[in-house]
C-alpha positions as CSV (number, residue, x, y, z in Angstrom):
1,M,98.2,78.8,100.3
2,D,97.4,75.3,101.6
3,T,98.3,75.3,105.2
4,R,100.0,72.2,106.9
5,I,98.9,73.5,110.4
6,P,97.2,70.9,112.4
7,I,93.6,72.4,113.4
8,Y,94.2,72.4,117.0
9,N,97.5,74.1,116.7
10,L,95.9,76.6,114.6
11,Y,93.6,77.2,117.7
12,H,96.7,77.6,119.7
13,L,98.0,80.2,117.5
14,L,94.7,82.1,117.7
15,C,94.8,82.0,121.3
16,Y,98.2,83.4,121.5
17,A,97.5,85.9,118.8
18,W,94.4,87.3,120.5
19,D,96.3,87.2,123.8
20,R,93.5,84.9,125.3
21,L,95.4,82.0,126.6
22,D,92.6,81.5,129.4
23,E,90.4,80.1,126.6
24,L,92.6,77.4,125.5
25,D,90.5,74.9,127.4
26,L,87.2,75.7,125.4
27,V,88.2,72.7,122.9
28,D,89.5,69.2,123.8
29,V,92.7,69.3,122.1
30,S,92.9,65.4,122.9
31,S,89.8,64.6,120.8
32,T,90.3,61.6,118.4
33,E,87.7,63.3,116.0
34,P,88.8,67.1,115.3
35,P,86.7,69.2,113.2
36,R,87.3,68.6,109.6
37,D,88.2,72.4,108.9
38,T,88.6,75.8,110.3
39,L,85.1,77.2,110.1
40,N,83.8,73.9,112.2
41,L,86.8,74.5,115.0
42,L,85.6,78.0,115.4
43,G,81.8,76.9,115.4
44,R,82.8,74.3,118.1
45,V,84.9,76.8,120.2
46,L,82.0,79.4,120.0
47,S,79.3,76.8,121.0
48,N,81.6,76.1,124.0
49,G,82.2,79.8,124.8
50,V,78.3,80.4,124.6
51,K,77.6,77.6,127.0
52,S,80.2,79.0,129.6
53,L,78.4,82.6,128.9
54,I,75.0,81.1,129.5
55,R,76.2,79.5,132.7
56,R,77.7,82.9,133.8
57,G,74.8,85.0,132.7
58,F,74.4,87.2,129.8
59,D,75.6,91.0,130.0
60,R,72.9,93.5,130.4
61,G,72.9,97.3,129.2
62,Y,70.5,100.2,129.6
63,R,68.6,101.6,126.6
64,E,66.7,104.7,126.6
65,Q,62.8,104.2,126.2
66,Q,59.8,106.8,126.3
67,A,56.3,105.9,127.6
68,E,53.3,106.9,129.1
69,L,53.1,105.9,132.7
70,A,51.0,106.3,135.7
71,G,53.3,108.3,137.9
72,I,56.8,109.2,137.1
73,R,60.0,107.3,136.2
74,G,63.0,108.9,135.0
75,G,62.6,112.4,133.2
76,I,59.4,113.9,132.0
77,A,58.8,114.5,128.4
78,L,57.1,117.9,128.8
79,S,55.6,118.6,125.6
80,P,53.4,115.2,125.1
81,T,52.7,115.2,128.7
82,I,51.1,118.8,128.4
83,R,49.7,118.1,124.9
84,K,47.7,115.2,126.2
85,Q,46.9,116.8,129.5
86,L,48.0,113.7,131.4
87,P,48.7,115.2,134.9
88,R,44.8,115.3,135.0
89,Y,44.9,111.8,135.0
90,G,47.9,111.2,137.2
91,R,50.0,110.0,134.4
92,A,53.2,111.5,132.6
93,E,55.1,110.9,129.2
94,C,58.3,109.5,130.7
95,I,61.8,109.1,129.5
96,F,63.7,106.4,131.3
97,D,66.5,103.8,131.0
98,E,65.6,100.1,130.8
99,L,68.0,97.3,131.5
100,E,67.9,94.5,129.0
101,Y,69.7,91.8,127.5
102,D,69.7,93.4,123.9
103,T,72.9,94.8,123.8
104,P,75.6,95.1,120.8
105,A,77.6,92.2,122.0
106,N,74.7,89.6,122.5
107,R,73.2,90.8,119.0
108,I,76.6,90.2,117.2
109,I,76.8,86.9,119.1
110,R,73.3,85.8,118.2
111,A,73.8,87.0,114.4
112,T,76.8,84.9,114.2
113,L,75.0,81.6,115.5
114,T,72.5,82.5,112.8
115,T,75.1,82.9,110.1
116,L,76.5,79.7,111.2
117,I,73.3,77.8,110.8
118,R,72.2,79.1,107.6
119,S,75.6,78.6,106.0
120,Q,74.9,74.9,106.1
121,L,78.8,74.4,106.3
122,L,78.9,72.8,109.8
123,E,79.0,69.2,110.8
124,E,75.5,67.9,111.5
125,G,75.5,67.4,115.2
126,L,77.3,70.9,115.7
127,G,74.8,72.7,113.7
128,H,72.0,71.2,115.7
129,E,74.0,72.3,119.0
130,I,74.3,75.8,117.8
131,G,70.5,76.1,116.9
132,S,69.8,75.0,120.3
133,L,72.1,77.7,121.7
134,R,70.4,80.4,119.7
135,Q,67.3,79.8,121.6
136,H,68.8,81.4,124.6
137,F,69.0,84.6,122.8
138,R,65.2,85.2,122.5
139,E,65.3,88.5,124.3
140,V,68.1,89.5,121.9
141,R,67.1,91.4,118.4
142,E,68.3,89.6,115.2
143,I,70.7,91.8,113.0
144,R,73.0,91.2,110.2
145,A,76.3,91.6,112.0
146,T,79.4,92.7,110.3
147,V,83.2,92.6,111.2
148,A,83.0,96.6,111.5
149,D,80.1,95.8,114.2
150,C,82.5,93.7,116.2
151,R,85.2,96.2,116.3
152,R,82.8,98.8,117.6
153,V,81.8,96.8,120.6
154,V,83.8,98.5,123.5
155,I,85.2,95.8,126.0
156,H,85.7,97.0,129.7
157,R,85.9,95.5,133.2
158,N,82.4,94.2,133.4
159,N,82.0,92.6,130.1
160,R,85.5,91.4,129.4
161,H,84.5,88.0,129.1
162,Y,82.9,88.7,125.9
163,G,86.2,89.8,124.5
164,F,87.1,86.3,123.1
165,L,83.6,85.6,121.9
166,L,83.7,88.6,119.9
167,D,87.1,87.9,118.4
168,L,85.6,84.6,117.2
169,C,82.6,86.0,116.0
170,E,84.5,88.7,113.9
171,L,86.8,85.8,112.3
172,I,83.5,83.6,111.6
173,L,81.9,86.5,110.1
174,S,85.0,87.3,107.8
175,M,85.0,83.7,106.7
176,V,81.3,83.0,105.9
177,L,80.3,85.1,102.9
178,P,76.8,85.1,101.2
179,D,76.7,83.7,97.7
180,E,75.4,85.4,94.7
181,T,71.8,84.2,95.3
182,G,71.9,85.3,98.7
183,Q,70.5,82.0,99.8
184,G,73.6,80.1,100.4
185,A,77.1,81.0,101.7
186,Q,80.6,80.7,100.6
187,F,83.4,79.6,103.0
188,R,86.6,81.7,102.8
189,D,89.0,79.8,105.0
190,F,91.7,82.2,106.6
191,A,94.0,79.7,107.0
192,R,94.6,79.4,103.4
193,D,94.8,83.2,103.0
194,H,98.7,83.8,102.8
195,Q,98.4,87.5,104.1
196,A,96.0,86.6,107.0
197,M,98.3,83.7,108.0
198,A,101.5,85.9,107.9
199,R,99.8,88.4,110.4
200,L,98.6,85.5,112.6
201,F,102.1,84.1,112.8
202,E,103.7,87.4,113.6
203,Q,101.0,87.9,116.5
204,F,101.4,84.7,117.9
205,V,105.2,84.8,118.0
206,R,105.1,88.2,119.7
207,N,102.6,87.1,122.2
208,F,104.5,83.8,122.9
209,Y,107.6,85.6,124.0
210,Q,105.5,88.1,125.7
211,H,103.9,85.3,127.8
212,H,107.2,83.3,128.3
213,Q,109.5,86.0,129.1
214,A,111.2,84.6,132.2
215,E,111.6,81.3,130.4
216,C,113.3,82.5,127.4
217,G,115.5,85.1,129.6
218,V,113.7,88.2,128.0
219,S,113.1,91.3,130.1
220,Q,111.1,93.2,127.4
221,V,109.1,92.4,124.2
222,R,107.7,95.1,121.9
223,S,107.9,96.5,118.4
224,I,109.9,99.4,117.8
225,E,110.2,102.1,115.1
226,I,113.8,102.5,113.7
227,N,115.2,105.6,112.5
228,W,117.5,106.0,109.7
229,D,121.1,106.7,110.6
230,G,121.3,109.7,108.2
231,Y,119.3,113.0,107.3
232,P,116.9,113.6,104.4
233,D,118.0,116.1,101.5
234,N,114.8,118.1,101.9
235,E,111.2,118.2,103.1
236,A,109.9,116.1,100.4
237,S,112.4,113.3,101.2
238,Q,111.5,113.3,104.7
239,R,107.8,113.1,103.9
240,I,108.1,110.2,101.4
241,W,110.9,108.1,102.7
242,P,109.9,104.9,104.5
243,T,109.8,104.2,107.9
244,M,111.1,101.1,109.6
245,R,109.2,98.9,112.1
246,T,110.4,95.8,113.7
247,D,107.9,92.9,114.0
248,I,109.3,91.9,117.3
249,C,112.5,93.2,119.6
250,L,113.4,91.1,122.8
251,Q,115.8,92.7,125.2
252,R,118.1,90.2,126.4
253,A,121.1,90.5,129.0
254,N,123.6,89.5,126.1
255,G,121.8,92.2,123.8
256,P,118.8,93.0,121.9
257,L,117.3,90.7,119.3
258,V,115.2,91.8,116.6
259,I,113.0,89.2,114.7
260,D,111.2,89.4,111.6
261,C,108.5,86.7,111.1
262,K,107.9,85.3,107.7
263,F,105.0,83.0,106.4
264,Y,105.7,81.7,102.8
265,A,104.5,78.7,100.7
266,D,108.4,78.1,100.5
267,P,110.9,80.0,102.7
268,L,113.5,79.1,100.1
269,R,113.8,80.2,96.6
270,S,115.6,78.7,93.7
271,Y,118.7,80.8,92.4
272,Y,120.4,79.4,89.2
273,E,119.6,75.7,90.3
274,K,120.5,76.4,94.0
275,E,118.1,76.9,96.8
276,G,118.7,80.0,98.9
277,L,116.9,82.4,101.2
278,H,115.0,85.5,100.0
279,S,117.5,88.2,99.6
280,S,114.9,90.8,100.2
281,N,114.4,89.2,103.7
282,L,118.1,89.3,104.5
283,Y,118.7,93.0,103.2
284,Q,115.6,94.2,105.4
285,I,116.9,92.4,108.8
286,F,120.5,93.7,107.8
287,T,119.2,97.1,107.6
288,Y,117.1,97.0,110.7
289,V,120.2,95.8,112.5
290,Q,122.7,98.1,111.0
291,N,120.7,101.3,111.9
292,L,119.7,100.2,115.4
293,A,123.5,99.5,116.1
294,T,124.1,103.1,115.9
295,V,121.8,103.9,118.8
296,R,123.6,104.0,122.3
297,G,122.8,100.9,124.1
298,W,122.1,98.7,121.1
299,E,125.7,98.2,120.0
300,R,125.3,94.6,120.5
301,V,122.0,94.0,118.5
302,S,121.4,90.9,116.5
303,G,118.7,89.9,113.9
304,M,116.8,86.8,113.2
305,L,114.4,85.8,110.4
306,L,111.9,83.4,111.6
307,Y,110.1,81.4,109.2
308,A,107.1,79.0,109.5
309,E,108.4,75.8,108.3
310,N,106.8,74.5,105.1
311,G,108.7,71.6,103.7
312,S,112.1,73.3,104.2
313,A,113.7,73.2,107.8
314,F,116.9,75.1,108.4
315,D,118.8,77.0,111.2
316,V,121.6,79.0,109.6
317,G,123.7,82.2,110.7
318,Y,126.3,84.4,109.3
319,T,128.2,87.5,111.2
320,V,128.2,90.5,109.1
321,L,130.1,93.5,109.9
322,G,130.2,92.4,113.5
323,H,126.5,91.6,113.9
324,H,125.1,88.2,113.9
325,L,122.1,87.4,111.8
326,R,120.2,84.2,111.7
327,A,117.4,82.5,109.6
328,A,115.3,79.7,111.3
329,T,112.2,77.8,111.0
330,V,109.8,76.7,113.4
331,N,107.4,73.5,112.5
332,L,104.0,74.2,113.3
333,N,103.0,70.6,112.2
334,V,104.2,69.0,115.4
335,D,102.7,68.6,119.0
336,W,102.3,71.7,120.7
337,P,105.0,71.0,123.3
338,E,107.5,70.4,120.7
339,I,106.7,74.1,119.1
340,H,106.9,75.6,122.5
341,Q,110.3,74.1,123.1
342,R,111.6,75.2,119.7
343,L,110.5,78.8,120.2
344,V,112.3,78.7,123.6
345,S,115.4,77.2,122.3
346,L,115.9,79.6,119.6
347,I,116.4,82.3,121.9
348,A,118.4,80.6,124.2
349,K,120.9,79.7,121.4
350,Q,120.9,83.1,119.7
């Protein structure tokens, strides 16, 4: 799928999806020379993030070491100490923790910088800049990091400033793949991956409303599981019957709103020479609303299909069996303030 989203709007989507709005200023969105593609955008953001990390100072961690020392440090390894008769010389084999910069998070960042350099896919100036930044990781071991390594790092209060950088590293590592020779690299742009963009769009919309609840008149934003208004014939039916889970559910004074996010090459389909909405999408949102409406407190529930606009703009509605259903688009190809206002107005008008 060929994305029509401007490169800096894509960065906004990522910051919302990752819930990292504090990092929006890591790139200059007013630049007249934007990066030529997604990888160069992420490389520039990672570069600026690493510069900030250098100014702040690298996180350090403890690693267990064992060495023969004069005196005692930490605990004593009895077997080698006795075998070598070290006490006669005032020495001991000690086991102790050493505070060092060679932590999993720092190793992943260094490995990602190396991946970018070796890929030869960066703009020349950015490549030199990242090469210089890697020199600051001299005390960190070089590893071949994977997406799984990024997900294993535990983020806590003392290293929370690493969270955004590791999100970036995970995305970059998933995009730059070794080629068949092992000497070069292939670039898999997630912005052209339909499934990846669909997930990103959903996460972006959910976190947008989470961060702007007061502006939108929303008291709660969440995803909920919906129970079928019925009962199974037997245990096998219960086991294999599909569950229903909303992308987004907004609690508002005038009733709950269920939103299902869609990211298609074309949100409209042709039916007998006539354009129309995807019927499966309408059946899905209608099923959500009908089953939720049977729950006490959800009698006034309504539903909305929210599409990322890609050539077709629309905002239509229908009241079915007493519940309002709506299908609308948001254009991600305009200036960010317009996107912000569009998402706010969608809820205000619903």
